[in-house]
Each structure stands twice: as structure tokens, then as C-alpha cells.
N, C-alpha and C positions, 0 to 999 in steps of 0.2 A: 409563503406557504410552508416551506421546509427550510430549516436552518441546520447547517452542518458544522457550525463553529464549535470548537472544543475549548471551553474556558478553563485552561489548565490551572490558573491561579485564582480565579474569582468564582469558581463553582466548587462546592464541597466534593472532595475526591470520591466519596461514595454517596450515590444518590439515595440509596436505602441501605439499611444495615442487615447484612445476611448472617445468619447464624448457621453453623454447620459443623459437622464432625469430620475431620479428615479421614478418620478410619472408615466411616460409612461411605464417604465419597470414593475411597479407595476400593472398598468392596464392590460398590456399584460399577466403577470403571472396569475392574477386573472381570466381573461376571458378564457385563454386557460386551466387553471386547472379546471375551472368549466365545460368546454366543454368536457374534456376527463379524466375520472377517470382512474387510473393506477392499473394494476394487479401486486401488489407487490409480491404475492405468485409466480407468473410466473417468475418475475425478480429474486427472490431469488433462485429458482430452477436453472435457467439458469446461474446465477453468479457462482454457485458451479460446474457446468459442465465445465466451462472454465479451471479450474485447471487440469482437466483430459486431456484437449488438450495440456497442457504445461508439462506433465510428461515426464521425461527422464528415461531411463532404461527399465527393463522388466515389461511390463504392466500386471496388475492382471486379473484374470478370469472375474471379474465383471466390467471391463472397459466399460463405457457407450459411450464414444466418439469413434465410430468404424472406423473412417477414419485414426486414428493413430495406429501405431504398435510399437514393441520393437525398441529401438535405444540406441546408445552409451553404448553398453554392455561391452566394454573393458576400460571404464573410470578408470584411476588410475593404469592400468596394468603396464605401463612403469615405474611408480614410486614404484611399489610393494605394492600398497594399493587399496582396493576396494572402488571406488568412483562412483559406478553405482547407479543411482537414482536421486532424487531431481527434480528441475524444471528448464526449460528454462525460462528466465525472460520475453522474449518478442517475437519478430518475428524471432529471430536468435537462435543459438544453443549453446551459451556459458552459462555455469552455473556460474553466478556471486553470490558470497556468501552474500554480503551486502544487495542487494534488496531482495534476496530469504529469508533471515532471517527476514527482516522487514515485508515481506508478511505474514510469519508464525506468527509473533508477532501480527499483525493486525487481522488475522483470529482467533487467540486464544483470543484476547481481545473481539472480537465480541461474542464468545461463553460465555466467563466469564460474560459479561454484559447482553447478550440477550439469555441465554441458553434456558429458557422456551419458548420464542417466536419462536426460531429456531426449537425447539422440536415439538411444536404445529403445525408448518408448515410442519412437516414431513421431515425436512432436516438435522436433527442433525447428523445422521450417515454419510451423505456425507460431512458435515463440519468437523467431526472428521477425516475422511479419508484424506481430503485435508491437514489438519494439520500434520497428522502422515506421509504422504508422504514426507513432508519436514523434520520433526524431525528425521525420520529414517536415512535420508541422513546426517543430522548434526552429529548424533552419529557415523556414519562411518567416517566422515570428521575430527572428533576430536580424532585423533589416540593416543595421549598421552597428559598429562596435559598441556604441553606448545607447542603443535602443533595443528594447525587447517588448513585444506586444504581450501583455499580461493576461488579458481576458477578452472574450468576445461574448456579447450579450450582457444582460443586466438581471441579476437575481430577482429583484422586486417585480419587474414587469413580467419576467419569465414565469414566476410562480403565480401570477394572476391568471394564467392560462393553463388549460389541460389539453394539450394537443400532441399529435404525433410530430416528430421532428420534420417529417416530410411536408407538413402543413403549416409550419411555423409562421406566425404573423408578428411575433414580438420583436422588440428592438434588438438589432445585432450590432449595436455600437461597440467599438473596440477601444480598449484602454491600454496605454503603454507606460513603461518606466523609461526614464532617460537620465541624463546627468543633472537636470533640474528637478526631476521627480524620481528620486532613487528607489531602489527595491533590492537591496543586497540579498535578502532571503530568497526572493524569486530568481534573481540572477545566479545565486549560489546553487540552488537546487537544480536549475536548468543546466548549469555547468556540470554538476555531478552526474546528471542523467546522460548528458552527451559524452562525458569522459568515460563513464561506465559502458555506454553503448559502443564507443570507439574500440574498447577492448573486445567486445563481442564480435564486431565485424572485421577485426584486424586481419584474419586469415581469409575469410570468404569474400570480403568486399573491401580490399585495402584502400582504394581511393575514397570510398565513403567514410571509412574509419578516419582517414587523415582530415577530411572535411569536418567531421564531428569534433575531432580534437581541436581543430582550429577555432571552431565556435565556442567550445568549452573554455579554452584559454582566454579568449576575448571576453566572454561573459564573466569569468572569474575576476579578471582585471577590472572590468566595469563595476562589478559589485563591491570589490574591495576599495576601489578609488573613490567611488561616490556612495558613501554609506548611508543607509536609512532603511526603515521598514517599508515594504511595498504597500501595506494597507494605510500608511500615512500619506502616500502619493495617490492611491486609488481608493477613495472613500467607499465606493459601491461594494467593495469586497468585504468590508468589515463585518457585516452580518452573517457572512457565509464561511469565509476562510481567513479569519483574522490571524495574524502572525503573533500569537501570544508569547511564544518563546523568543521572539526577536530574530535577528539575522546572524548572530555570531555562530550558532550551531551550523547553519548552512554554509558559512564561509569555511569553517573547519572541514565540513563534509565535502565540499567542493575540492579543497586542497588535498585531502586524503585520496579522493578518487583521481585527481589529476596526477598525483604521485604514482598511484597504481598504473595509470595509463602511460606515463612518460618516463618514470624512474628518475625524474629530475630533482636534484637536491633542494631546489628553491621551494618546492611544494612541501617536502618533508620539513624543511626549516620553518615554513609558515605555520604548520599546525603544531610543531613543537614549541616555537617561540610564543605563539598566541594561546597555548594550552590553558594557562592560568587566567589571563585577562579575558578570554572568551568563554570561560566557564567549562571548558572541556575536561578539566581535572578537579573542578570545584563543585560541580553539581552532580549529585547522585540521583539519577532519574529512574523511575520504575515504569516508564512507558516509552514506546518508540512509534512515531507516527509521521504523517505528512507535515506536521508542524515541528515536532521535537526530534532532532536528529542525533542528540548527544550519545545515546546508547550505541547507535550504529558506528559513529566515529570511534567510540571507545573500544568496540569489538575489533574494528579494523586496526587500530593502533596496537591492541594487544597482540595481534598476529605478527606485527612487524617486530615485536620485541624478541621473537625467536630467531630472527635473522641476524647473523653475526655482524653484518656491516652497519647495524644500527646501534652498536654498543655505546657510542658516544652520546646517544640520546636516551640511554636506558633509564635514567632517573625519571624523566618525564613520561616515557612510555609505560613504566611501571605504575605511575599514578593513573594514567589512562586505564591500565588493566584493572587496577583496584576498583575503579568506578564501573567498569564493564562487569566485574564480578559482583558488585553490589546489585546491578540490574538483574543478572542471572540468578543470584541467590534469592532476591525478592520474588522472582517468578516461581522459584522452586520451594518457597516457603521456608527458607533456611537462614534468614537473618535473625539475630538475637532478639531485637526489638520487633515484636509482632506487628506493630503499627506500620513498620516499613515494608512488610511483606505485602504482595499484591493479594487482595481479597479473592475469595473463590465462592462460587455458587455451591449449593449442597451437592450438585452433580459433578463438581470438580472443575468447572470452567473458570479461567482467570477472569476477574471482574474489575474493570477500572472505573467506568462510569456508564450511565444508562443510555446515553445517546450513541448509537452505533458502536457498542462495545466490541463487536467482533473484529473491528479493525486492529485493536490492540492485541487480540488473541493471535491473529494470523502473523503479525510482525514479531510477536514473542516466539511463536513456534519456529519462525524462520531463524531468528538470532540464536535460539537454543540449538537448533539443528546445525547451524554454521559452527557454533562453538564446540559442540560435541565432536564434530569431525576434526576440528583443529586440535582438540585435546587428544583424540585418538592418534592423529598423525604425529603429534609432538611427544606422545607418551607422557602426558601430563594429566593432572586432576584439578578439579575446581575446589578451592578451599573456601568454604562458607563458615560463618560464625558458629553454626551449630553442627558442623561436620564436613568431612570431605566427600565430594561427589565425583563419580567417574563418568566417562563419556556415555556409557550405556544407560545410566540412570537419567542423564540429561535428555538423551534421545527418546527414552521411554516416556518421559513426561511430555516432550514435544508431540510425540505420537498420540498421547492421551488427549491432547487438545485438538489435534486434527480429527481423531476418531469421534470426539464429541461433536464437532462440526458436521461430520458425515452421518451422525445418527445415534451414536452411543451416548444418549442423554435421557433424562427423565421423560421428555416428550416423544422419544423415538422419532425425532424430526431431523431430517437432513437440512442444514442451513446453507448448503450448496444447492442452489436451485437446479432442478432437473436431475439430481442424483438420488438414486434409491427410490423407494415406493412412496415415501411421504416427505414432502418438502413444501415451502411456502408457495401458494398458488395465487395470492393477491398482492404480489410485490408492488410497492409504491414506485411505479415507473410508467411514465406517460405512454411511450411507444408500446410497451408490452401489454398495457391495460386497454388499448383501443384496437379495434379490428385493423389488421395489416393493410397498409397502403397498397400493397401488391394485390390484395383481394378486393379491396374497395377503394377506388381512387377518389370517391366523393369527398369534397373538402369538409373538414371538421373545424369549426370556428373556435375562437379563443375560449369562450365559456361553454360552448356546446359540449366540449369534452367533459366538463364537470357535470353538466346536466344529464348526459346520457351514459357516461362510462365510469367516472370516478366513484360514484356512490352505488354502483351495481353490486349486488351480493354475489353474483356469479364470479367464477375464477377468471383470471386474465385470459384473453384469447390467444396470447403469444407467451410461450415459456421462455423466460430470461435465463437460458441455460448457462451454468457456470458462475452465476452471480452469488456472492456471499452477502446475505442480508445482515442488518444490524444485530439480529440475534435476540436471545432471551434476556429477561431481566435477572436481577440478583437472586431470585428464587427459582430460576430455570423455567419460568413461565413465558409463553410466547403467544401473542395474539395475531393470527394471520388475517389482518384487515388492511386494506389499501390506505386507510387514513391513519394507521398506526405507524407513521413514518420513522419514528425512533427505532422501531424493530424491523420493519419490512422494507425499508429502502436499502438498496445495495450500492456500493461504490467501487470504482476500479481499484482503489488502493486497498480494499479488503481482500480481493482475489489475488492480486499480483504476488504477494509474498508466498502464497501457497503453491505456485507453479513449481518452484524448485523443491519444496518440501514433499509434494506428492511424488515427484520423480525419485527423490532420495528414499522415501518409504517403499516405493515400488521395488527399487533395487534391493533394499534391505529385506523385503519380504522374500525375494528370490533367493537371497543368501541365507535366510533363516538365522540371522545373527541375533535378533533381539528377543530377549526374554522379558516378560513383564516384571518390573521391579516392585518388590512387595511393599516398599515404603510408600507407594502411591496407591 
């Protein structure tokens, strides 16, 4: 029914050709931003609520999203392993390991970078709960050093049905990677998630932090020793989350996060020594996603360059930084060759491709915000081919993307569900589109949901608060229809990068530091 695969190399980069004037987009952004200030505190609170809507397993006593109930309580039973828990990635009920791990990595990075801002906003506990719901599942899924359960459920049979998770009748077969069926990309991303989370919990839950780090190190060793793409071992995932970028970016990503978590030289050496052969300093990439981690690796390596103890690796770290700057400059529309800049809609939104474009916008906003703070702290500027950019200008552009998501756009539509007065009401999401199990426990069969709920013109009975939907097309148009899954389906990895950015913008608003930069 729905495919979430992103064909980085075999789909045209731009699904339709957008013509626009940067000047008119700038005028639009400035006028609308001035007209409507945004409540970033409310956006932050709602973004964290979304992860409770996506929980699989036995829900806790303090579950705030009350239209959800327990689901998938026998996951892993057929295989003799406990795989209850974790997250549904989007509007269906398959638990896909790769996007789930990336979601947890981004949530963890948000707290590492913006811990105080999230705490001041009163949302730290909820953010920690969102991470732990994922990492508890990863601990279960990593049953031995060289075994990681990669997926529960099957996309094809799952998409044949339109049911609430509480009524699920579809296959819950589980799939694993091991030394005979490798998956270095999945092992690498899960290692990155657990290493990043170990940093998050280091002070508040030190025993848990040590446990996470132990799993992260084992998973990295497993992924590095038995190399291969996970979609080569698990064919059922190919139509949904195929690893188009391969596994080398995830191994570099895991190494840099393990270095952050342990300060052990072996991990630094790994991503320095493999920088060229793994594409870390060879590929200039203009997207950052659940599949393509290079920009994230490059940003993190850039920050290491400013630390004196890394001088012996400066030559490689500088090459990482040049690729990080390529990514940032392409987002800012400041590369010489316009074909290497990220396209924008007439309303000023970054536009990578038509399927769930918003995922690339939120990750870009996150990396731009991270780098802006890094430049400010280091008293540096970003040098792009068409000019030098300071930290304020970078943050201003990141803010413009967030404000677009929150309603500063030609549709005056908030793409964060439940935020503002106008937002998508027919989100492509099984649980949200069918009467709540808590209201009506009458069983809804596999195709019964299609017959009675999927094609209804009415709005969804349950609001998927905090979800970031796929978003508008390249002309800023958006069709709020349940069957328009390219635009109305939401994913956990769309919302995760915004948690930290909302907190940063909230803090910024309080300090009144940011002026609109006229070049946008």
C-alpha cells in the first residue's frame, strides 16, 4: 500500500521542476514570520507526544496518548525471543529497525546538544522516555553479540490490511541479521543509537548507560567484522527501507558516536583511516536521512577539528569539514554551481524529492542549527563559494524552515499535526483514522478498516499530535487526503530532529538574539 523507500540513485533528484524567485520567497518568509510568532514551547511538547502514539507493546501507566492501547504483545514469540516494544515507524505496524534506530540517534543527539534548553522547557523527562522506549527494545533485539533482530512484521501483508494496532491480525514474523546474514548498516545505526543514548543517560542512569555502551560496542564489532547490506540478507525490507547508500556511512557514523561516548582512540582512528575508502571525504551529499549518514558524520568530524588533541588527524578532519560545508552551503543556496544547491519551493522550503520531503527539511534544520552553534562557540564563519556566512544567518535560515513547517507557508498550514489552527486532519495512519480501541473495543478486521474507515471523507477520529507529515509538493501545494500517502503519512524520523531545534528556538526567542537576515 505504502512505500517509504527513497531511491537516492535511481530516481530523479527532483520529481518536478520548481521555478521560483528567491527574492519573492524571502519577502514571503519575512512578511509571514513577522505576522505570526510561533509557540515553540507548544511545538516541542507536541513533538514528544507523537512518540507515544507510535509505541508498540504494553503501554505504561503514564501513557498520555489515551486513544492508544496495548498492541503486538506476542512479537518474537514464534522465534522464541521477546521482541515486544519499540516503535511503529509510520502509519503502519511493521517495526523496521533502521529508521527506528535513526530516530533514537536523532532524539539522543537533540538531548546531547540541547539538554539545558529541553530541561528548561520542562520536557526532558518526556524526551528521555522517548529514547528509552527505543533503546529498551534494541537491548531485547540484540540477543547475542552477532545477532540483531531487524524487523517484526512484513510490509506486504501489513499493507494489505487497514486495522488499529490493537486489532492486528497480520504476520508478526521477525527477521534477524547474523554472521551468515550480515547487515552492517543496521548494526552500525543501532550501535550509533545506543552509543548516543549512553551519553544521554550517563549521569541520570549510569548503569543503563554502561549497558547501552556495551551493546553499542558489540554491534559495531559485529557490523564491521561481517560486512554486508541488511537488505541483501532480509529481502522483505527492500520495498520499504532499502539501504541505497550502503553500509559504509553507518560504520563511520557508529565509530564517531562511539568515540563521542568513550573517547577511545580506536574509534577515532577508525573513522580517520576509513575516511576515503568509505566515502566520508569523497562524497559531497546534499541530504541527511535514515539511509544517508554522511552529512552527520562530516558535521561531527568538523567539530573535532577545533580540539587541539586531534591535530595529528587535521588533514583528514579538514576534508570531512569541506564536505560538511558543501552540505550546509547547498542548503543555504550558496554553492557556485546552482545545480548542486538544494532546490526550494516558491514559499522557500527545501525540496529534495516528492516522497515525504519533510524528512529532509527537519534533518537539514537540525544540522544547520548544530553548526550555527558550533560556529558561534568557536568564533568561526562558514565559507561558501558565493560568500561567507555567519552563525546568525545560518540559524535564521534553519528557523525559516521550522516556521514554514509550523504554518508560515502559502497554504497557511501547519505540517506539525495538532499545532495551530490549521493542520492535516486526514493523516495516512491506521490507528488515528479508526475509532479508538478504548472507545470501541469491537474487533475491526483486516479489510473492514478499508471498507469503513480508509475511504471516509470525514477527518480522522484521533489527532496524531506532534507528527510531521510528508508535506507539500514542489509548488507548496498539499492535499489533505488519507490516500495521498506521499504527503499525509508521518514518520518518527520526521519529528525526531525537531525536538532539539524547537528547544533551541524557544531559548533563542527568550533571549531575543535573532534578527531576520535580509538575504532570505
